Backbone as a ProteinNet text record, in pm:
[ID]
protein_1_A
[PRIMARY]
XXXXXXXXXXXXXXXXXXXXXXXXXXXXXXXXXXXXXXXXXXXXXXXXXXXXXXXXXXXXXXXXXXXXXXXXXXXXXXXXXXXXXXXXXXXXXXXXXXXXXXXXXXXXXXXXXXXXXXXXXXXXXXXXXXXXXXXXXXXXXXXXXXXXXXXXXXXXXXXXXXXXXXXXXXXXXXX
[TERTIARY]
-1846.7	-1843.1	-1857	-1887.1	-1956.2	-1810.3	-1772.2	-1642.6	-1740.5	-1668.1	-1713.6	-1751.2	-1779	-1792.6	-1932.1	-1952.9	-2052.1	-2170.1	-2141.5	-2140.3	-2217.8	-2148.5	-2181	-2291.5	-2241.9	-2393.1	-2527.9	-2510.9	-2658.4	-2771.4	-2884.3	-2988.1	-3092.6	-3143.5	-3173.7	-3330.7	-3335.5	-3490.2	-3493.5	-3639.1	-3694.9	-3687	-3723.1	-3733.6	-3811.3	-3836.4	-3905.7	-3980.1	-4099.9	-4208.1	-4163.2	-4198.5	-4215.3	-4051.9	-3989.1	-3799	-3859.1	-3907.4	-3934.3	-3967.6	-4134.4	-4198.2	-4144.8	-4109.7	-3999.9	-3877.9	-3806	-3781.2	-3810.9	-3904.7	-4014	-4031.4	-4115.3	-4079.8	-4034.8	-3916.2	-3741.8	-3748.4	-3814.6	-3784.4	-3884.3	-3998	-4092.2	-4061.1	-4003.3	-3923.3	-3868.5	-3763.3	-3657.4	-3641.1	-3745.5	-3847.7	-3910.8	-4020.7	-4041.1	-3990.5	-3944.8	-3839.3	-3752.6	-3694.3	-3618.5	-3725.6	-3842.7	-3921	-3995.8	-4022.7	-4028.7	-3897.7	-3892.4	-3677.4	-3676.7	-3687.7	-3600.5	-3467.8	-3430.7	-3304.4	-3244.7	-3160	-3145.1	-3021.5	-2918.7	-2804.8	-2929.3	-2979.9	-3074.7	-3113.5	-3119	-3110.2	-3009.2	-2888.4	-2767.3	-2822.2	-2770.2	-2858.5	-2944.2	-3024.5	-3180.5	-3190.3	-3058.8	-3045.4	-2955.5	-2817.1	-2772	-2824.3	-2922.1	-2983.9	-3071.2	-3069.5	-3176.2	-3076.1	-2990	-2854.6	-2817	-2745.2	-2666.4	-2804.6	-2939.6	-3015.2	-3041.8	-3037.2	-3029.1	-2920.9	-2838	-2753.4	-2672.9	-2709.5	-2659.8	-2773.7	-2915	-2958.2	-2948.3	-2959.7	-2962	-2855.8	-2734.5	-2557.3	-2529.7	-2550.8	-2429.1	-2599	-2685.2	-2738.1	-2793.4	-2766.8	-2816.3	-2919.1	-3024.2	-3152.4	-3194.5	-3188.8	-3148.3	-3121.7	-2977.7	-2969.3	-3043.9	-3086.2	-3201.1	-3334.2	-3394.7	-3470.6	-3451.2	-3394.1	-3375.9	-3293.9	-3213.7	-3190.3	-3223.1	-3282.5	-3331.3	-3511.5	-3544.4	-3659.6	-3795.8	-3760	-3841.5	-3843.5	-3732	-3773.2	-3818.2	-3858.2	-3931	-4088.1	-4131.9	-4228.5	-4342.6	-4295.3	-4280.3	-4309.7	-4353.1	-4286.9	-4234.6	-4127.6	-4092.9	-4220.7	-4260.2	-4343.8	-4285.6	-4239.1	-4136.4	-4219.7	-4171.2	-4186.7	-4094.4	-4143.3	-4026.4	-3970.2	-3770.4	-3691.4	-3682.4	-3658.2	-3705.2	-3763.9	-3833.8	-3973.8	-3937.8	-3909.2	-3873.8	-3728.8	-3684.3	-3453.2	-3544.9	-3604	-3669.6	-3756.7	-3825.4	-3888	-3794.5	-3633	-3536.1	-3483.2	-3446.8	-3448.5	-3506.9	-3627.9	-3699.3	-3718.2	-3675.6	-3610.3	-3454	-3386.8	-3298.7	-3261.5	-3376.1	-3392.8	-3501.3	-3605.8	-3655	-3508.2	-3477.6	-3402.4	-3288.8	-3232.3	-3141.5	-3186.8	-3327.7	-3337.1	-3401	-3435.4	-3448.9	-3256.8	-3157.6	-3043.2	-3051.5	-3021.8	-2949.9	-3054.6	-3210.1	-3261.9	-3202.2	-3234.9	-3095.4	-2999.3	-2945.7	-2761.6	-2726.2	-2791.4	-2706.9	-2809.3	-2918.5	-3033.8	-3067	-3083.6	-3104.4	-3262.6	-3359.1	-3476.4	-3542	-3546.1	-3562.5	-3732.9	-3806.5	-3939.8	-3976.5	-3964	-3934.1	-3850.8	-3766.2	-3645.8	-3709.1	-3851.7	-3916.4	-4085.8	-4095.8	-4257.6	-4154.1	-4060.4	-4011.4	-4034.1	-3947.2	-3948.1	-4028.4	-4191.2	-4372.7	-4353.2	-4383.5	-4344.5	-4314.5	-4211	-4100.1	-4191.5	-4244.8	-4341.2	-4403.6	-4476.2	-4652.2	-4640.5	-4529.4	-4525.9	-4468.6	-4380.2	-4289.6	-4420.4	-4519.6	-4641	-4721.3	-4725.9	-4804.9	-4727.9	-4638.7	-4543.3	-4577.3	-4522.3	-4507.4	-4632	-4734	-4889	-4957.8	-4934.7	-5066.9	-5092.4	-4863.7	-4849.5	-4806.4	-4858.3	-4863.8	-4730.3	-4694.4	-4529.6	-4562.1	-4527.9	-4609.7	-4467.8	-4378.5	-4273.8	-4270.5	-4339.4	-4395.9	-4457.2	-4544.6	-4694.9	-4660.2	-4508.2	-4486.8	-4414.8	-4320.4	-4280.9	-4301.1	-4433.3	-4480.9	-4574.8	-4623.2	-4689.4	-4625.7	-4467.8	-4362.1	-4329.2	-4329.9	-4360.1	-4408.1	-4551.7	-4710.9	-4796.2	-4671.3	-4642.9	-4511.2	-4477	-4352.6	-4179.2	-4279.4	-4077.7	-3941.4	-4031.1	-3939.9	-3970.2	-3873.8	-3861	-3925.2	-4013.3	-4080.9	-3972.5	-3876.2	-3716.5	-3634.5	-3724.6	-3713.7	-3735.2	-3857.7	-3909.3	-4032.4	-3997.5	-4121.7	-4306.5	-4285.9	-4346	-4427.7	-4349.5	-4400.2	-4480.5	-4451.9	-4492.9	-4671.6	-4610.3	-4798.3	-4861.3	-4941.6	-4955.8	-5077.4	-5077	-5169.7	-5088.6	-4944.4	-4912.6	-4866.1	-4897.7	-4870.7	-5015.2	-5127	-5217.3	-5350.4	-5397.4	-5483	-5642.7	-5644.6	-5754.4	-5849.9	-5714.2	-5729.5	-5768.6	-5805.9	-5843.4	-5979.9	-5989.8	-6174.9	-6257.6	-6344.6	-6420.3	-6407.2	-6442.3	-6314.1	-6210.8	-6085.3	-5936.6	-5891.1	-5946.4	-5894.1	-5872.2	-5685.5	-5648.8	-5800.8	-5806.7	-5850.3	-5829.5	-5890.6	-5801.9	-5793.1
1555.7	1434.2	1371	1204.4	1144.4	1039.1	1013.9	924.8	804.7	718	556.1	555.1	548	512.8	611.3	703.9	778.7	699.9	659.3	573.3	486.6	372.1	240.4	256.7	357.4	369.8	439.2	433.7	560.9	426.3	550.9	404.2	475.1	405.9	467	544.9	635.7	756.8	774.1	751.5	702.9	478.6	405.5	253.1	186.9	131.2	25.2	-47.4	-10.5	-140.9	-271.2	-264.3	-418.5	-491.7	-455.4	-527.5	-509.2	-390.1	-416.2	-511.1	-608.8	-701.5	-820.6	-843	-942.2	-996.5	-863.1	-865.3	-960.8	-876.1	-903.8	-1103.4	-1095.9	-1218.7	-1355.6	-1265.7	-1352.8	-1373.6	-1280.1	-1317.3	-1404.5	-1374.9	-1417.6	-1627.3	-1647.6	-1801.5	-1848.6	-1740.9	-1801.2	-1801.7	-1699	-1732.8	-1837.6	-1850.3	-1961.8	-2101.5	-2107.8	-2209.3	-2226	-2097.2	-2123.8	-2213.7	-2177.5	-2221.5	-2353.7	-2367.2	-2480.7	-2587	-2557.7	-2652.5	-2705.7	-2516.6	-2519.7	-2566.1	-2452.8	-2473.9	-2269.6	-2340.7	-2114.8	-2076.4	-2143.8	-2014.7	-1993.3	-2020	-1943	-1853	-1819.3	-1646.7	-1565.6	-1616.9	-1560.2	-1519.5	-1528.5	-1489.6	-1379.1	-1400	-1340.5	-1122.2	-1193.3	-1061.8	-963.3	-1087.2	-995.3	-929.1	-971.4	-991.3	-824.2	-792.7	-629.9	-515.8	-620	-543.7	-469.8	-537.8	-500.8	-408	-401.9	-371.3	-208.1	-213.4	-98.1	19.8	-88	24.5	45.8	-27.1	-18	-13	-18.5	-46.7	-232.7	-215.2	-344.5	-398.9	-311.1	-316.6	-377.5	-496.2	-589.8	-656.7	-678.4	-764.4	-852	-967.3	-1090.1	-1111.9	-1092.9	-1135.1	-918.6	-869.2	-702.4	-754.1	-751.6	-764	-857.6	-984	-1072	-1033.4	-986.2	-881.2	-754.6	-682.6	-572.9	-578.8	-664.8	-710.8	-816.8	-890.5	-1047	-1014.6	-1048.5	-1093.2	-933.5	-833	-688.3	-670.9	-651.5	-639.4	-750.7	-839	-886.2	-920.5	-836.9	-821.8	-761.3	-629.3	-518.9	-407	-240.1	-172.7	-101.9	-39.1	-5	71.1	95.9	173.4	193.6	354.8	402.6	442.2	449.1	513.8	525.6	598.1	673.9	655	648.7	582.1	578	686.7	643.4	599.6	610.1	504.4	355.9	277	163.4	154	253	203.9	227.7	289.6	261	138.5	84.8	-51.9	-143.9	-177.6	-193.6	-225.2	-85.2	-100	-200.1	-162.1	-251.2	-383.5	-458.9	-551.5	-627.2	-532.5	-545.5	-572.1	-544.4	-486.9	-646.6	-653.9	-818	-883.4	-916.2	-1028.9	-1036.8	-939	-910.7	-969.4	-962.8	-986.1	-1103.9	-1208.7	-1297.7	-1474.5	-1329.1	-1405.6	-1357.8	-1323.2	-1292.8	-1365.7	-1404.2	-1491.3	-1601	-1661	-1815.8	-1860.7	-1778	-1762.2	-1743.5	-1624.1	-1552.9	-1574.4	-1597.4	-1631.2	-1772.7	-1821.6	-1957.9	-2011.2	-1907.5	-1858.8	-1930.7	-2018.3	-2098.5	-2062.9	-2075.4	-2009.9	-1890.9	-1789.9	-1632	-1609.8	-1664.2	-1680	-1688.7	-1835.6	-1826.1	-1746.7	-1738.8	-1635.6	-1464.7	-1441.4	-1308.9	-1339.8	-1400.6	-1384.8	-1405.8	-1503.7	-1508.7	-1387.3	-1328.4	-1163.6	-1062.4	-1102.6	-1055.6	-1140.7	-1192.4	-1300.4	-1251.2	-1212.3	-1195.2	-974	-881.1	-794.4	-836.6	-892.9	-929.1	-942.7	-1072.9	-1125.7	-1005	-912.2	-811.9	-745.1	-715.9	-600.7	-678.1	-831.6	-897.6	-942	-1022.4	-1001.4	-937.8	-768.6	-734.5	-553.7	-575.1	-362.8	-335.6	-382.1	-277.6	-261.4	-250.1	-195.6	-154.5	-253.9	-184.8	-92.4	-58.2	12.2	105.9	181.9	253.3	323	277.2	363.1	393.3	251.9	384.9	489.4	502.9	615.6	765.6	748.1	818.9	926	823.2	814.7	942.8	864.7	917.3	1062.5	1106.4	1186.5	1276.8	1263.2	1330.5	1355.4	1288.8	1310.7	1412.1	1449.2	1552.4	1469.9	1347.9	1281.9	1252.8	1262.1	1292	1396.6	1477.6	1624.6	1581.1	1625.5	1607.5	1620.2	1647.7	1669.3	1529.3	1501	1276.9	1278.9	1299.8	1201	1285.4	1416.5	1525.3	1446.1	1323.1	1285.7	1177.4	1110.2	1058.4	1138.7	1286.9	1335.2	1419.4	1466.9	1463.8	1360.4	1231.5	1177.5	1242.2	1359.2	1401.8	1371.9	1336.6	1365.5	1260.3	1212.9	1010.4	924.6	978.7	949	1060.5	1088.8	1208.6	1217	1062.5	998.2	1015.7	1088.3	1123	1242.9	1321.8	1475.5	1441.4	1552.9	1571.5	1543.2	1599.3	1603.9	1714.3	1815.6	1946.9	1984.3	1886.4	1855.8	1952.5	1996.8	2067	1965.4	2038.2	1952.3	1946.1	1795.8	1831.4	1832.8	1926	1939.3	1833.4
3859.9	3783.2	3951.5	3886.6	3995.2	3985.4	4213.1	4147.5	4185.7	4113	4099.2	4239.3	4374.4	4452.9	4448.4	4471.4	4442.6	4317.2	4219.4	4109	4147.8	4245.5	4236.6	4322.4	4516.1	4569.2	4514.5	4389.3	4393.4	4336.9	4300.6	4310.1	4247.9	4071.9	4003.1	4099.1	3978	4011.5	3864	3801.6	3849.1	3799.7	3896.8	3872.6	3839.9	3753.3	3620.6	3695.8	3732.1	3823.5	3798.1	3694.8	3596.4	3666.9	3649.8	3697.8	3898	3922.4	4109.2	4158.3	4096.3	4105.9	4055.9	3940.8	3918.3	4040.7	4054.3	4203.1	4326.2	4305.6	4431	4449.7	4335.4	4325.6	4264.6	4262.3	4304.1	4431.8	4548.6	4697.3	4713.9	4707.6	4741.2	4741.3	4608.9	4573.8	4682.4	4694.7	4818	4930.7	4954.1	5034.8	5069.5	5030.6	5068.9	5030.6	4967.6	4995.1	5083.2	5132.7	5267.5	5396.3	5355.5	5447.7	5511.7	5337	5332.5	5309.7	5347.6	5268.7	5443.6	5516.5	5676.3	5574.1	5516.7	5499.2	5515.4	5658.2	5707.8	5597.4	5564.3	5467.9	5386.9	5316	5206.6	5264.8	5386	5483.6	5461.8	5423.7	5340.1	5207.3	5142.4	4953.5	4928.5	5055.8	5079.5	5084.1	5255.4	5297.2	5251.4	5146.4	5046.6	4962.4	4930.7	4796.7	4853.8	4947.2	4976.3	5029.5	5140.8	5110.9	4976.7	4873.5	4755.5	4669.6	4709.8	4618.7	4717.5	4819.3	4849.9	4940.1	4831.1	4868.1	4691.3	4603.2	4517.7	4353.6	4416.9	4356.7	4295.9	4129.4	4091.8	4036.8	4048.9	4041.9	4057.6	4212.4	4328.7	4311.3	4292.2	4343	4158.9	4210.9	4084.6	4027.3	4152	4151.3	4062.4	4091.6	4038.1	3941.7	3842.8	3706.7	3680.4	3616.7	3612.8	3567.3	3656.6	3657.5	3529.7	3579.7	3493	3364.7	3342.9	3236.4	3130.8	3207.6	3118.6	3101.3	3205.7	3229.7	3220.6	3311.2	3326.5	3094.8	3082.4	2929	2859.1	2898.2	2778.9	2815	2902.6	3009.7	2945.9	2882.1	2825.8	2864	2858.5	2897.3	3045.1	3051.6	3147.1	3224.6	3358	3416.9	3509.2	3510.9	3617.3	3745.2	3864.9	3968.9	4037	4143.7	4198	4269.9	4234.3	4306.5	4465.4	4525	4674.8	4768.5	4687.1	4725.6	4800.3	4594.5	4675.1	4712.1	4697.9	4793.5	4968.4	5001.6	5138.1	5158.8	5043.4	5022.8	5040.8	4973.9	4998	5175.2	5166.8	5336.2	5416.4	5415.2	5539.5	5452.2	5320.1	5341.7	5378.2	5392.1	5485.5	5650	5703.7	5848.6	5862.6	5792.4	5769.3	5800.8	5687.2	5654.4	5758.3	5799.3	5892.6	6048.4	6029.6	6167.2	6201.3	6060.8	6020.6	6033.3	5990.2	5999.3	6129.3	6249.4	6359.4	6399.6	6439.3	6490.4	6506	6332.6	6304.8	6392.9	6313.6	6354	6508.4	6579.7	6640.8	6773.1	6763.1	6867.6	6884.6	6785	6807.6	6803.9	6780.7	6744.6	6654.6	6590.5	6458.2	6411.9	6525.9	6447	6436.3	6520.6	6475.2	6356	6339.3	6215.7	6115.9	6083.7	6042.8	5958.3	6114.6	6155.2	6058.7	6097.7	5967.7	5824.3	5809.2	5695.4	5597.7	5691.5	5667.1	5615.1	5666.7	5713	5547.1	5565.1	5418.8	5296.3	5325.7	5211.2	5150.9	5258.1	5310.4	5191.4	5203.9	5148.7	4999.9	4984.6	4854	4755.7	4877.4	4722.1	4711.3	4847.6	4745.7	4683.4	4696.3	4583.5	4427.8	4395.9	4307.4	4215.2	4358.1	4265.7	4236	4346.1	4362.4	4315.4	4318.4	4225.6	4419.2	4530.3	4615	4702.9	4727.2	4773.7	4914.2	5053.7	5145.3	5177.1	5185.6	5181.8	5087.7	5031.4	4895.6	5030	5062.6	5088	5256	5324.8	5479.8	5438.6	5334.1	5266.6	5272.2	5226	5127.4	5231.5	5365.5	5516.7	5567	5628.2	5614.7	5577.7	5492.6	5414.5	5417.5	5460	5444.8	5627	5715.6	5869	5876.2	5734.9	5838.9	5896.2	5846.9	5919	5833	5704.6	5640.4	5570.5	5515.7	5382.8	5322.4	5245.8	5109.9	5000.8	5016.5	4908.3	4890.3	4953.4	5000.4	4866.8	4761.8	4700.2	4681.2	4585.7	4544	4520.5	4430.8	4344.4	4454.5	4548.4	4681.5	4792.9	4776.2	4868.3	4773.7	4632.8	4593.2	4465.7	4519.2	4482.3	4417.7	4382.9	4237.5	4175.8	4195.5	4003	3936.6	4013	3973.9	3946.7	4061	4069.8	4085.8	3961.7	3925.1	3957	3965.5	3967.9	4164.8	4214.8	4365.1	4341.4	4249.5	4249.6	4237	4336.6	4324.3	4174.8	4150	4037.2	3970.2	4007.7	3943.3	3937.5	3950.5	3939.8	4070.2	4139.8	4257.6	4348	4434.4	4517.5	4660.1	4742.2	4867.9	4902.5	5042	5161.3	5265.1
[MASK]
+++++++++++++++++++++++++++++++++++++++++++++++++++++++++++++++++++++++++++++++++++++++++++++++++++++++++++++++++++++++++++++++++++++++++++++++++++++++++++++++++++++++++++++++

């Protein structure tokens, strides 16, 4: 039986890709607003959201809750994708958003903070508008290179499970 803490700090697997793309769109909207208005305090909820989602999935993230409970269900059926890769992508968001906070508030490097946030906008835009998750791709590469164990995400390690079109014409694995 799970303890309350273990349940709280769990991450869904699989994740609804529709909800993940909605969250990414929210990150784009908040980040572009912060850059366009020059309002640095918006870095705080952006950063909090990444920490909340990396640690607990949508549980403690207002944006995650809105995406999973309100918006995504209205956009059509769920499209399940591996949770571990999405968690890794959220952790990458933690690194970028925390870097922006430290650059702005800790080092006074305002232009650098906006540049880091701009890179985050680029990655979140790819996820939201094109369905391409850079963090997920990096996670899969780390597994294929042996830097992460395959057990971290068997589905991520074997793309043929989710993408049979990657198999050769005869349906056999390519070397």
